[in-house]
C-alpha positions in Angstrom: 0.0 0.0 0.0 1.1 3.6 -0.6 0.7 4.6 3.1 3.7 2.4 4.1 1.8 -0.7 5.2 3.6 -4.0 4.6 2.6 -5.9 1.4 2.0 -9.7 1.7 2.4 -11.9 -1.4 0.5 -15.2 -1.5 2.3 -18.2 -3.2 0.4 -21.0 -4.9 1.4 -24.4 -3.7 1.2 -27.0 -6.5 1.2 -30.7 -5.6 3.9 -32.7 -7.5 2.7 -36.0 -6.1 0.3 -38.6 -7.5 -3.1 -39.3 -6.0 -2.7 -42.1 -3.4 1.0 -41.8 -3.2 2.8 -41.6 0.3 5.6 -39.4 -0.9 5.8 -36.4 -3.2 8.0 -36.3 -6.3 9.2 -33.6 -8.6 7.2 -35.0 -11.5 4.5 -37.6 -11.8 6.0 -40.2 -14.3 3.9 -42.7 -16.3 5.5 -46.2 -16.6 5.4 -47.4 -20.2 6.7 -50.3 -22.3 7.8 -51.0 -25.9 7.5 -54.1 -28.1 10.0 -56.4 -29.7 9.2 -59.5 -31.7 9.9 -62.0 -34.5 7.8 -63.4 -37.4 8.0 -67.1 -38.1 6.3 -69.5 -40.5 3.8 -72.1 -39.2 5.6 -74.8 -41.3 9.2 -75.8 -40.4 12.2 -77.4 -42.1 12.9 -81.1 -41.3 16.6 -81.6 -40.3 16.2 -85.2 -39.1 14.9 -86.5 -42.5 16.6 -89.9 -42.3 13.6 -91.8 -43.6 14.2 -90.5 -47.1 16.5 -92.6 -49.2 17.1 -90.5 -52.3 17.4 -92.1 -55.7 15.3 -95.2 -55.2 11.8 -93.8 -55.1 11.4 -94.0 -51.3 9.4 -91.1 -49.9 10.1 -89.7 -46.4 7.7 -90.4 -43.6 6.2 -87.0 -42.7 6.8 -85.7 -39.2 4.7 -83.1 -37.5 6.5 -80.0 -38.8 4.2 -77.2 -37.5 5.3 -74.5 -35.0 4.7 -75.6 -31.4 4.4 -72.7 -29.0 4.8 -75.1 -26.0 8.3 -76.2 -27.2 11.3 -73.8 -26.8 12.9 -75.9 -29.5 11.6 -78.7 -31.7 13.9 -81.7 -32.2 14.7 -82.4 -35.9 13.0 -79.2 -37.0 14.1 -75.6 -37.7 12.2 -72.4 -37.9 11.7 -70.3 -41.0 11.8 -66.5 -40.3 9.3 -64.5 -42.4 10.1 -61.4 -44.3 9.1 -58.9 -45.5 6.0 -58.6 -43.3 4.5 -55.2 -42.9 3.4 -54.3 -39.3 1.6 -51.5 -37.7 0.6 -50.7 -34.1 -2.9 -49.3 -33.4 -4.9 -47.9 -30.5 -8.6 -47.5 -31.0 -8.2 -47.6 -34.7 -5.5 -44.9 -34.8 -2.1 -46.0 -36.1 0.7 -45.2 -33.7 3.6 -46.6 -35.7 4.5 -48.9 -38.6 7.6 -51.0 -39.4 8.5 -54.2 -41.3 10.3 -57.4 -40.3 14.1 -57.7 -40.9 16.1 -60.5 -42.5 15.7 -62.7 -39.4 12.0 -61.9 -39.2 12.7 -59.5 -36.3 10.8 -56.3 -35.6 10.9 -53.4 -33.1 8.4 -50.7 -32.2 9.7 -47.6 -30.5 6.3 -46.2 -29.5 5.8 -45.9 -25.7 2.7 -47.9 -24.7 0.7 -47.4 -21.5 -0.7 -49.9 -19.0 -4.4 -50.8 -18.8 -4.9 -49.9 -22.4 -5.7 -52.4 -25.2 -3.5 -52.3 -28.4 -3.7 -54.0 -31.7 -0.7 -55.2 -33.8 -1.5 -55.9 -37.4 0.9 -57.9 -39.6 0.4 -58.2 -43.3 2.1 -60.8 -45.5 1.7 -60.3 -49.3 3.3 -63.0 -51.4 2.5 -62.1 -54.9 -0.4 -62.5 -57.3 -0.9 -66.3 -56.9 -1.1 -66.4 -53.1 -3.7 -64.6 -51.0 -2.5 -62.0 -48.6 -2.6 -63.0 -44.9 -3.3 -60.6 -42.0 -2.5 -61.5 -38.4 -4.0 -59.3 -35.7 -2.7 -59.5 -32.2 -4.7 -57.9 -29.4 -3.2 -57.4 -25.9 -3.3 -55.3 -22.7 -0.5 -54.9 -20.1 -2.0 -54.6 -16.6 1.2 -53.7 -14.7 4.9 -53.1 -15.4 6.9 -55.6 -13.3 9.5 -54.2 -10.8 13.2 -54.9 -11.2 14.1 -58.2 -12.7 10.6 -59.6 -12.3 8.5 -60.7 -15.3 4.8 -60.6 -16.0 2.6 -62.7 -18.3 0.4 -61.0 -20.9 -2.5 -62.7 -22.6 -2.5 -62.3 -26.4 -5.3 -63.1 -28.9 -4.3 -63.8 -32.5 -6.7 -63.7 -35.5 -5.6 -65.0 -38.9 -7.3 -63.8 -42.0 -6.8 -64.4 -45.7 -7.9 -62.1 -48.4 -9.8 -64.8 -50.4 -9.6 -64.3 -54.2 -7.8 -61.0 -53.4 -11.3 -59.5 -52.7 -12.4 -59.8 -49.1 -10.9 -60.9 -45.7 -12.0 -64.2 -44.2 -11.1 -65.4 -40.7 -9.4 -68.8 -41.0 -7.7 -69.3 -37.6 -7.8 -67.9 -34.0 -5.4 -68.7 -31.2 -4.5 -67.5 -27.7 -1.1 -67.5 -26.1 1.0 -65.8 -23.4 3.8 -63.3 -24.0 6.4 -62.3 -21.5 6.9 -58.7 -20.2 10.3 -58.0 -18.6 11.5 -54.6 -17.6 9.8 -52.3 -20.0 9.7 -54.7 -23.0 6.9 -56.9 -24.2 8.5 -59.8 -26.1 6.6 -61.3 -29.0 9.3 -64.0 -29.5 9.8 -67.6 -28.4 6.4 -69.1 -27.5 4.7 -65.8 -28.2 6.2 -65.2 -31.7 4.1 -63.8 -34.5 3.4 -66.9 -36.7 2.0 -66.8 -40.2 -0.2 -69.7 -41.4 0.6 -69.1 -45.1 3.5 -71.1 -46.6 4.1 -70.9 -50.4 7.0 -71.7 -52.7 8.1 -69.6 -55.6 7.0 -71.7 -58.6 6.7 -70.7 -62.3 3.3 -71.2 -64.0 3.3 -73.1 -67.3 0.3 -73.9 -69.5 -0.2 -77.4 -70.9 -2.0 -76.1 -74.0 0.7 -76.7 -76.6 -1.9 -77.6 -79.2 -4.1 -74.5 -78.8 -7.8 -74.5 -79.9 -7.6 -78.2 -80.5 -10.4 -79.5 -82.7 -12.6 -82.5 -81.7 -11.1 -84.6 -84.6 -7.6 -83.6 -83.6 -6.8 -82.5 -87.1 -4.7 -79.6 -85.8 -2.9 -81.6 -83.2 0.8 -80.6 -82.9 3.6 -83.1 -82.5 7.1 -83.0 -81.0 9.7 -84.9 -83.0 13.0 -86.5 -81.9 15.6 -88.9 -83.1 16.0 -92.4 -81.6 18.3 -95.1 -83.1 18.6 -93.0 -86.3 14.8 -92.8 -86.8 12.5 -89.9 -86.3 9.6 -90.4 -83.8 6.6 -88.2 -83.0 5.0 -87.4 -79.6 1.4 -86.0 -79.8 1.2 -82.7 -77.7 -2.0 -83.7 -76.1 -3.1 -84.7 -72.5 0.0 -82.9 -71.2 -1.0 -82.1 -67.6 1.3 -84.6 -65.9 4.2 -83.8 -68.2 3.6 -80.1 -67.6 3.5 -80.5 -63.8 6.7 -82.5 -63.9 8.3 -79.8 -66.1 7.2 -77.1 -63.6 9.0 -79.1 -60.8 12.1 -79.6 -62.9 12.4 -75.9 -63.7 11.9 -75.1 -60.0 15.1 -77.1 -59.4 16.9 -75.4 -62.3 17.2 -78.4 -64.6 18.2 -77.6 -68.2 18.4 -79.4 -71.5 21.0 -78.1 -74.0 21.7 -75.2 -71.6 18.1 -74.1 -71.7 15.3 -74.5 -69.1 13.5 -77.9 -69.4 10.5 -77.7 -71.7 7.3 -79.8 -71.6 8.3 -81.4 -74.9 11.6 -82.5 -73.3 9.7 -84.3 -70.5 7.3 -85.9 -73.0 10.3 -87.1 -75.0 12.1 -88.4 -72.0 9.1 -90.5 -71.1 8.9 -91.8 -74.7 12.6 -92.7 -74.8 12.3 -94.6 -71.5 9.4 -96.6 -73.0 11.3 -97.2 -76.3 14.3 -98.5 -74.3 12.1 -101.3 -73.0 10.6 -101.9 -76.4 14.0 -102.3 -78.1 15.4 -104.4 -75.3 17.9 -101.9 -74.1 16.6 -102.4 -70.6 14.5 -105.1 -69.0 10.8 -104.5 -68.8 9.6 -104.4 -65.2 6.3 -105.9 -64.1 4.5 -102.5 -63.9 5.2 -101.9 -67.6 4.3 -105.3 -69.1 0.7 -104.3 -69.8 1.9 -101.2 -71.7 2.0 -102.3 -75.3 2.8 -100.0 -78.2 0.4 -99.5 -81.1 2.8 -101.1 -83.6 1.0 -99.7 -86.6 1.5 -96.2 -85.5 5.0 -96.8 -84.1 6.3 -98.3 -87.4 4.4 -96.0 -89.8 7.2 -94.7 -92.0 5.4 -91.4 -92.6 5.0 -90.6 -88.9 6.2 -92.9 -86.2 3.9 -92.0 -83.3 4.9 -93.2 -79.8 1.5 -94.4 -78.5 0.2 -97.4 -76.5 -2.7 -99.5 -77.5 -5.8 -97.8 -76.2 -4.7 -94.3 -76.9 -2.4 -93.7 -73.9 1.0 -92.0 -74.4 4.1 -92.6 -72.2 3.8 -89.0 -71.0 0.4 -89.9 -69.5 1.9 -92.5 -67.2 3.4 -91.5 -63.9 6.1 -94.2 -63.9 7.4 -93.4 -67.4 7.3 -89.6 -66.7 9.1 -89.8 -63.4 11.8 -92.2 -64.7 12.3 -90.0 -67.7 12.5 -87.0 -65.5 15.0 -88.7 -63.3 17.3 -89.0 -66.3 16.9 -85.3 -67.0 17.8 -84.5 -63.4 20.9 -86.7 -63.6 22.0 -85.1 -66.8 21.6 -81.7 -65.3 23.4 -82.4 -62.1 24.7 -86.0 -61.7 26.3 -85.3 -58.3 23.1 -84.0 -56.7 20.9 -86.4 -54.7 17.3 -86.5 -56.0 14.1 -88.3 -55.3 11.1 -89.5 -57.3 8.1 -91.5 -56.5 4.4 -91.5 -56.0 1.4 -93.2 -54.5 -2.3 -93.8 -54.9 -3.4 -92.3 -51.6 -4.8 -88.8 -51.1 -2.3 -86.7 -49.2 -4.9 -84.1 -48.6 -6.5 -86.6 -46.2 -3.7 -88.8 -44.9 -0.5 -88.0 -43.0 1.6 -90.7 -44.6 3.3 -89.3 -46.5 2.8 -85.8 -45.2 1.9 -82.9 -47.5 3.3 -80.4 -45.0 6.5 -82.4 -44.8 7.0 -82.0 -48.6 6.3 -78.2 -48.5 8.5 -77.7 -45.4 11.4 -79.4 -47.3 10.8 -77.0 -50.2 9.3 -79.6 -52.5 6.4 -78.8 -54.9 4.5 -82.0 -55.8 1.7 -83.2 -58.1 -1.7 -84.1 -56.9 -3.9 -85.9 -59.4 -7.5 -87.0 -59.8 -10.7 -86.8 -61.6 -12.8 -87.8 -58.5 -13.7 -91.0 -60.3 -10.7 -93.2 -59.7 -8.5 -92.5 -62.7 -5.4 -90.2 -63.2 -7.2 -87.8 -65.4 -5.7 -84.4 -64.3 -2.7 -83.2 -62.4 -1.9 -80.0 -60.5 1.2 -78.8 -58.7 0.7 -78.1 -55.0 3.0 -75.2 -54.2 1.7 -74.1 -50.8 -0.9 -74.2 -48.0 -2.6 -72.3 -45.3 -2.1 -74.4 -42.1 -3.7 -73.3 -38.8 -2.3 -73.6 -35.3 -3.9 -77.0 -34.9 -2.0 -78.2 -38.0 -5.2 -78.4 -40.0 -4.9 -77.6 -43.7 -7.4 -74.9 -44.6 -6.7 -74.7 -48.3 -3.9 -75.6 -50.8 -2.2 -73.3 -53.3 -1.9 -75.0 -56.7 -0.8 -74.4 -60.2 -3.3 -75.9 -62.6 -1.7 -76.1 -66.0 -5.1 -76.2 -67.7 -6.6 -73.3 -65.8 -4.3 -70.4 -64.9 -7.1 -68.7 -63.0 -7.3 -71.5 -60.4 -5.1 -70.6 -57.4 -6.4 -72.9 -54.7 -8.2 -76.2 -54.0 -9.9 -77.5 -50.9 -7.8 -79.5 -48.5 -10.5 -82.0 -47.5 -10.0 -84.4 -50.5 -13.1 -83.3 -52.3 -11.0 -81.8 -55.1 -8.1 -84.3 -55.1 -8.9 -87.8 -54.1 -6.7 -90.2 -55.9 -2.9 -89.8 -55.8 0.3 -87.8 -56.0 3.8 -87.9 -57.4 7.0 -86.0 -56.8 10.3 -85.3 -58.6 12.7 -83.4 -56.3 16.2 -82.7 -55.3 17.6 -82.6 -51.8 17.6 -79.0 -50.6 19.2 -77.4 -47.6 17.2 -75.0 -45.6 19.2 -72.1 -46.9 18.4 -73.2 -50.5 14.6 -73.1 -49.7 14.8 -69.7 -47.9 14.9 -67.1 -49.2 15.4 -68.4 -52.7 12.3 -70.6 -53.0 10.1 -69.8 -49.9 8.3 -66.6 -51.1 8.3 -65.0 -47.6 11.6 -66.5 -46.3 14.4 -64.6 -44.6 18.0 -65.7 -43.8 18.5 -69.0 -42.0 19.1 -70.4 -39.6 16.7 -68.3 -37.5 18.0 -67.3 -34.1 17.1 -69.7 -31.3 13.6 -69.3 -29.8 13.9 -67.2 -26.7 11.6 -64.9 -24.9 14.5 -62.4 -24.6 16.6 -61.5 -27.6 
């Protein structure tokens, strides 16, 4: 005041403590956490594959080769890391951060997340134009940050969707598991890894239609010619699904004829040569081939020697002739490499011996054939599968040489009920991933551990 009275200044006292706290601090600090994780494939590589004897037609007994969250390591099996997966972190529909998996399938989010709040982690795997995209959504909530060196368990729900026909998302799998929170990090690794159900091999599409717009009377049927014992022979380019499927598999392994990738005509010719070797006595005719008798009139026609069996079947329609001919092509391409051929009349979509997932995990495409009426009428190459956490096949990815638009078939046997065949080379895991596994990263993957 101006009359000399003393002036008193009031000071505001602001509380720096937290409600319910027994002591006051300079600042009220929220405790937060971040996320680290790794992406794996549901299917795994078999390292203990001693049941396969390469070169004599023996097919390996399929082991259970699906990712087991209860096992810190699986004996005789190795993990495939998955890249490049696109990941984003969301809260109430709002994107907080995005990233992608590294060469070892690993990913890190730097966003600081709060306790008692639900978050979504969405991971997208897009493997090209013949395999449907898969989206895995993880939902979780951390209740409390553990003190010191203590850990806490966090419940996680995973939903797996595939974008069927590249049009709409369909839920194909749901699972629940427990992740580990230590310090300020939530680990989506080990038993809590982010696992994709889609496994697909990089396989080239080929069409079997080498006689396009074929007329009913076959008047415009094309032929492939080759020399045998100084004579020219002809192979009709008709009913080529099995030869085409086998060609697809041979090209997958890099086989060449005259320094060029194997053609369908080369496989049809190899099957015909194998049959002619029996006919001319170059090799003994086994029991399985004794009923295959050449149409002598067509075979010895000086105008056009057509390699055809009585009844209208060609060697390239028969699995044994095709696979044995293909074996010769593989040996010519790489005589030092171990290889395997064989087949069976059981439906591997329904049975577990041999195991379809075993073939895929080893990096082997294979033929599945049927007409749903008991005869080998049509073949397709199985190149991948969607396998849920219960090891159930949800659908198979195929190459149908007659129908390029067909990408999948059902895995319940209703679209493949008769048999299968395979022509393969022994591959190491590093040869499958990342060269042939469409979503594969470097191998071997780091050991499964909740703490990287």
